[in-house]
N, C-alpha and C positions, 0 to 999 in steps of 0.2 A: 504494499499500500504506499500511496506517497504521503509523505510527512507533510504536516500544516495545512492540509485541505479539509480535512474533516470538522464538523462541528463538534463541540466538547459535548460531553454527555453528562448532566449533573444534576444534581437534586432539585424539585421542584416541588413547592407547596401549591395544593389545588385547595381553593374554597368553593364550596357550592352556594347556591341561593337559599338553599334550607337550612344552611348553618353547619353542615359537614365539613369537616377538614381531614385531608390526608395527604402524604407525602410519596411521591412517585419520582423516576429518573426521566428526564426529558432533554432535548437539544436547546429547548427555549431556554430552560432554566427560569430561576426567580419565582414569581408568583403567578397563579393562573386563576381566573375566577370563571365559573361555569354556571349555567342555568339548572342543569340537571345531572344527578350523579347516581351511582348505584343505589344510595341511601333513600332515594325519594321517587326514581324511575318505576314507571306503573308495572313495568316487566319483571322488576326483581321485588317489589313490593306486594305484587297479587292485587293491587288495586287498579281499578279500569278507572279512567278518566275521560269524558266524552268533551270533545272540542266541537260545539255546536255552532254553526252559521245558520242563522234564519230558519231556528226550529226544524232542522231536519231530522234530528234525532227522534224528537217527539212525534213528527209525522209517520218517522217509521215505526215506533213503537205503538202509535195509535192505530196504525194500518194492519200490522203484522203481529202484535201482540208484544208483551215485555219478555218473554221465554222462547222468543224466536228461534234462537239457536240451540236452546236445550231441547226444544221440540224435535228439532231435526235429528239430533243425537237420540234421542228415545224411540223415534220411529225407525232407525235404522238398526238399534238393539233388537227390537221386536221382529224385524222381518226375517 
């Protein structure tokens, strides 16, 4: 490898909007401020969040029912 062309890989403090802090390593270094992390992301916490624009979620739930996806799983299991 060529000398003096690669960025330095140093400790980085990451701060999330939820208040969680952790340390990782990055070429960016210093401080990073992120909007979402594994402590508050719906995939890792199991909490589903709807981002609704103009009532689309309510319209869907009104039309097909609240348990639309669960109903399909039940039907597939009975067949």
